[in-house]
N, C-alpha and C positions, 0 to 999 in steps of 0.2 A: 866603394859603392856608388852607383850612379844616382845623383841627386839633381835631376833636371830643373827643379824649382829654384835652385841657387842662382842659375844664370838669369832666370826671370826676375829674381829679386833686384838685380842691378845694384845701383848705389842707394836705392831708396829704402831698402829693408835690410837690417843687420842679419847676418847669418846666425848669430847667437845672442842670447840675452843673459843678464845676471840674475839667476834664480835666488841669489842670496842678498839682493839689494836691500831688503828688509829682513830682519831675523824672524819676523812673524807678521801675521795679519794685524795683530794688536799694535805692533810698532808702526805698520803702515797707516793705521787709523790715527794713532797718536801724532804722527807727523802731519796728517791732514788737519787735525784739530789745532796744532801749532800754527800752521800756515793759513788756515781758512776758518778759524774758530767762529768769527762773527757772520760768516756766510750761511745762507739756508742750506741745510743738508737734505732734508726730506719735506715733502709737501703731501698732505692728505686731509680730506674733509675740510678743505678750504683754509687750512692753517699750515704754518711752516715751523720747523724746529731747526735751529742752527747746529753746526758741528759741536760747538761748546756745550749746548744744551743736551745733545745726545750723549756727549762724553760724561757730563755730570750724572745723568741718570744711569748710564751703564756702570759707572764706578760705584754708585750707590747699590746697584743690584749685585755687583761682584762682591762688595763688602757684606751684603746680607747673605749671599750664598756661603761665603767663608765663615762668617760669624755665627749664623743661625743654623746652617745645615752642615757645616764642616766640609764643604766641597773643596777638593784638592786636585792637584795636577793629575790628569788622566781619568778622572771620574767622568761618567757619561750623563749628560743632561739633555733630555728630549725637549724639542720646541715644536709645538703643534699650533700654528698661528697663521692667519692670512696676512696680506700685505698691509699692515698698519704700523703706526709709530712704534708699537711695542716690539715689533720684530727686530729692528736693528738695535734697540736698547737692550733687549734681553740677550741677543746674540753676542754683542760686545761685552756684556756682563759675564756671560758664561765663559767665553774664551779668555777674558781678562783674569778670571779666577783660576785659570789653568785647565779648565775642563774641556772635554770634547762635546760638540753639539751634535745631537742626533736629529736630523731634519725629518719631520713627520708631516704627511699630507693631512690637513684638517678634515678632509672628507673620507678618511679611511673607514672601512667597516670594522666591527669589533675583532673579527678574525685577523685582519691585516695588522691592526694596531697591536694586538696581543703578541703576534709573532715578532714584530719589529722591536718592541720594548724588551721582550724576553731575550731575543737574539743579541741585542746591544748591551744587555745588563744595565739598563737605565733605572736608577733608583729615584730619580727626580724628573718631573715633567712640568713644563710651563705650557698651559693649554688654554686656547680660546674657549670662552664660556659655552659657545654654541656646539662645541665638540665634546663637552663633558659627559653627555649621556652615553656616548660610545665607550669612553674610558670607564665609566661606572659599571658597565656590563662585564668588563674583563679585568679590572684592576687586581682582583684577587688571584689572577692567573699570571701575574707579572711581578717583577722585583720592585715595582714602584712603591715608595714609602712617603714621598713628598710631592704634593700637588700645589702648583701656583696657578691661579686662574686669571685670565686676561679679559678685560672689557675693551670695546672698540676705541675709547678715548684715552686709554691708559698711557702714561708717560707725558702726554701733552696737556693733561688736565682738562680734557674735553668731556662734558657730560652728555654722552651719546647713548641713547637707549640700547642696551645690549642683551643678548640672551641670558637667561637665568642659569646659574650653575646647578648641575644636577644635585639634588638633596642627598643622594647616596654617598657623595664624596665628602663625608664628614671630616672636618679638620683641614680642608683646603684653605690656602692663604691667598688673599687677593693680591695681585701684582702691585696695585696702588699702595697697599699697606707695606709690602716688602720694600718698595722704593722709599717710602717715608721713613721706615725704620733704618734702612741701610744708609741713608744720608747722615745719620748720627753715629755710624759704626766705623771703626778704623779699617782701612783697606791695606792688605799686604801684597804689594806687586809681585807677580810671578815672572821670573826671567824665562820667557818662552824661547824655544829654539825651532829651527826649521823642521826638524823631524818629529816635533810634538804633534799629536793628532789634533786636527782642527774640526773635521766633520765626519760623521758617519752618513754617507749618502747611499740610500738604499735604491737598488735598481728596480725597474718596473715589475720584475717578477713575471716575465712573459711565459716562463715555463716553471711551474712549481713555486716554491717559496722565494721571496725576494732575498737578495744578498746585500750585505752591507759593505760598500766600497769605503775603505779607510783612506781619507784624504788628509794630508798634512798641511801645516802652515806653508811649507816650502812649495807644495803643489799649487796652492792658490796664488802665492806671490809670483811664482813663475808664470802662471797663465795670465795674470794681470799684465806682466811685462811683455809677454808674447802678443797679447791682444793690442797693447799700446803700439808695438812695433808695426803691426799690420794696418792699423787705421789711425795714423797720427793726426790726420785732418779732423777727426772727430774726438780728439783728446786734448783740447785746449784747456789748460788749467783755469779753474774758477769761471769758465764760460759755458760749459755744456749744461743742457737741461735734458734729463733722461727720463723717459716714461718706463716705469717698472710695472708692466702689466703681467709679465711672467711671474708665476708664484715663486716667492723667495725660498720656499722649501725645495725648489727644483734647482739643480746646480747651475743651469744657464742663467736664471734670474739672479741667483746668489752671487755668481762670479761677476756679473754686470754691476751689482751693487758694490762689491769690493773694489773692482777696477775703477769705477767712477768716484768712489769715496776718496781714492788716492789723489784725484785731480780737483777736489773741491767742487764737484758738480752738484747741481740741485736735482734731486731725484723725486719724481712724482709717483707716489704709491697708489696702485689701483687695487682695492680690496676684492673686487668682483668683476673681472673683465668680460664675463658672459653677459652682464647687463650693459648692452652696447649703448643705450641711451645715456646712462650715467657715465659710461666710459668717454663718450664724445664730449659730454658736459665737462668732465674733469680735465680733458687735455686741450680743448679747442682754443683756450686763451693762454696756455702756458708758454707758447713759443718754444716748444721742445725742439731739440736738435737731433736726438738719437732715440730710436724706437726699436728695441729688440723684441722679437716675437716669433710665433710659429705661423705656418701658412694659413691655418684656419682663422687666426686673428686678423691678418691682413685682408683675407677674403671678406670677413664680416665687416671690417671697417670700410673697405671700398664700396660695399653694397649698402652702407647706411645712408639714408636719405639726407642727412645733414653733414656728410663727409666734407662737402665743399665749404662748410663754415669753419673748418679747422684752420687756425693761423699757422701757415707753413713758412713764414718769413725768416725763421731761424733754422729751418730744417736742413739737416745734412745727410743722414743715412738711416735706413732701416736694415736691421740685421736679422736674417732668417735662420732658424736652427730648430732642433728637436725633431723635425721631419723634413722631407724634401720640399723645396719651394716649387710650386707648380708654375709653369710658364704663363698660363692664362692669368693667374693671380698677380704675378710680377708685372704683367703688361697693364693690368688694371691699376696697379700701384703706380706705375710709370705715368699713366694718364692722369692720376690724381696729383702726384708730387713732382713729376718731371725726371724721376730716376728710378732704376730698378732696385729690387731688394738685393742686398748683399748676402748671399747664402754662405753659411759656414757649416762645419761638421765637428761633432764631438760626442762624448758619452759621459755619463756620471763618473765612470772610472778614470776619465782623463781631465777632469776639473773645469770645464769640459772641452775646451777648444783644441782641436787638432789641426784644422784647416780653415781658411777664411779667404774670401775674395777681398781685394783691395779697392780703393776708390778709383783706381785707374781703369778698372773693368766697368765700362758704362753700359754694355749690352747684357741681355740675359743669355748666359752661356750654358746653363744646365749643369755646371760644375759647382762643387762646394769650396773651391778656392785652392790656394797653395798651402802646403804644410807650413805651420808657423815656425819661427826661429827656434833653434835648439831642439828640433823634433825630427826624428827619422821615421819615415814611412816605407814599409816594404809590402809588396803584394805577393802573397804566397799561395801556392796550390795546395791541394788536399794532403800532399806528402811533405809540406813545409818548405818546398823549394820556391825560390823567386820565379815569377812568371815573366816571359819575354815582354818587352816594352809594347804597350798597346793592347795586351791581353788582360782579361779580368782575373783577379785573385783576391783572397781575403786580405783586408786592410789590417796590417799589424803595425803597432806604433811603439816607439820608445822615446822618452823625453822626461824632463823634470816635472811635468804636470801629470804624469801617469801615476795612478794610485800605488800605495804600498802593497795592497792586496785586499782580498775579501776577509772580513772579520771572522776568525775562528772557522775557516772553511778551507782546509788543506786540499780537499778534492777539487773544489772549484778553482783554487789558485793554480793547481797543476795543469788544469785544462785551459786556463786563461792566458798563460804565458808560455812562450817558446823557451828553449834552453838558454838563449842569450837575452832573456827578459824583454822580448817584444810582446806587447799586449795584443791578444787576438780579439779584434772588435766584433767578429761575427758578421761584418758587413763586406759586401763584395764591391770592388771598385776597379777602375782603370785609370792610368795616367795618360794625360795628353802629352804630346811632345814637349810642351812648355813646362810640364810639371804640375799642372792642375789636376786635382782628383775629381773624378766623376763617380758618384755612387750608383752602382747598378741595382743593388738591393741587399736585403738581409739574406744570408744563406738559407735560413729556414723558411723564408717566404717564397723562395724560387718554386715555380711550377714547371713540371715536365709534361709536355704535350707531344705525344707520339715520339718520344725520345729527344725532343728539342727543349732546351732550357728557355723558359719565359720568365722575365722579371716583372712583377706587378707594377713597379713604378712607371715603366714605359707605357703600359696599357692605361694606367690611371691618367697620365699626362695627355694621352691621345683622347680619351673619353671626355676629360674635362674641357678640352678645346672644342667639343661639339656644342653648337648653339643650344641653349636651354639647360645645360648641365652645370650645376653649381659646384658639386664635388662628388667624388666617388671613391670606391675602394675595390680592389681586385683580389680574388682568392682563387685557389684551385679546388675543384670538386671532383670526386670520382667519376670516371666515364668508362663504359664498357669498351668503346672503340679506341680511345686515345690514351687510356690510363688515367689522365686527368684532363679536365676541361676548364676553361676560364669562365668564372662567373663574376660579373661586375654589379655591385650595389651602388646605385646612383641616386642623387638628390636633384630633383628638377627645380628650376626657378619658378617663382610664383606666377610670372606672366608668360610662361612658355611650357609646352608639354610635348617634347619629342617622344616618339614611340620607341619601342624596343627595336623595330626595324630601322628607324632613323639612325639610332646610335650605331647599330651594327653596320649599316651602310657607310656611315662616316668612318668607322674603323677600317673597313675594307679599302678605303681610299688611302689610308696612311700606314697600314700594317700588313706585313706578310701574312699569308693564309693561316698558319698555325698560331699566330698571335691574336687573331680576331676572336673576341669573346663569343662563347656559345650562348650565354644567357645574360640578360640584363634584368636586374630586379630593382624596381623603383621603390624607395623607402622615404619616409619623412625626414629622418635624420640619421647620420652615421654614429655609431658608438665611439666615444672619444675619452681619452684620459683627462684629468683635470688640467693638464698642461695644454690640451687641445690636439694631442696626437691621435690620429685615427687608429682604432684598435682592430686590426684585421683578425686577431685571434678570436674576438667575440663573434665576428661574422662566420668564422670557421665553425665555432660551436653551433651557431644557428643553422649552418648548412648541414 
């Protein structure tokens, strides 16, 4: 099989990695505790906790789960918590006890939460107090029998005012109490293997109910090693400072935490990245070196009036994923930091990284990088055949980071994998001659105008480059003449007000006729997921 990216690797990137370098994520973290125990692991609310402190608390929680709840290997325990000290403590406690962690968005609606807990068969949930009213609404519709509640300062002993636990959850146990009791209980180590389940990572549910991607310890160990191979310059042991603004219940943020834990990095937890004033305050003096994020986060940060106050003396790289990095945003980031955002690509089902740009790429290229080591990428047509070089096809991937499959969903698994176990991503891409992958769009988001295929990402990048446009989203709407027409929802900047005619005129300069939007709708804000991804499906509903 032709793998043009291997030539581009040269001598700087290994063709393969050892996916079994650690038998489990627990072993990875234990090695970090051994090597970096006295170093700060996490920072939040102006306080730091060392690797050894996190380890002690996690062991106490694991002992409590085993001794009080009888948690054993393979049991599913849900964690519904923002980015606070409790997250890594509880996570390492859950997996140390041998259980699988079900990652849950703290802002889920009752319907979404009921589906996920029931689908995963989770009998135990660790939940932030502010989310307990949602659980109380539906707990009797789920298998949940054990509820452990979290306050903002738990684990670190901080007395921070926190939301009250819903009174309907009678019998819930406070995490602080569980940690205190667990410290006096014996812990029975579980010998974990690479094929043990680590996470249930639920997809966004863009169509119908969300599906639980089953990720193993080996999946995450592999992706950690793949990431390390692609960005060694930003992986100096005990030296990196990483801002974790991405939600840790999201696989991008979660893998970053695992990867940088292995290196003894200091990780700055951001509980609410939407509060940009607090975000800037939290990071401006940390001397961070690595900032993973989504396009909307970088856009908001560059637009903040105090962005210039952020100490960038130790800055190395910003890694963009979750959605396409828009060129206009990357250029603003370059103006602020002196370097472009390094775009990557992946999915919940792939732990998540499949492709990543290296530090050697200094310009904005519009690609999401090279396939990472030990990963095969094929671009297939609708009949499952490889497309010629330079043509667009569905991105299909095989590698040690690809999930085992969806939980209890044979139909979805049959559709998700080819006969030779390549995972069908549902994304359309092309290869450059050098082996870089360029995402054209999601197959389902493609718009057909008068028989021509139009990919919204291209339109959005063009419109965003128009003066006065902060961000936008493009969808297809029914049209009597052309079958579908392009409608763009756009957000204008506060100090500029381009008209619909201005935007269309700009598009006519840069796009062929059938790609020019027929309608521009100005709105105050675009609908977004909690990770910051623009939700085109919500706009389609509105249309």
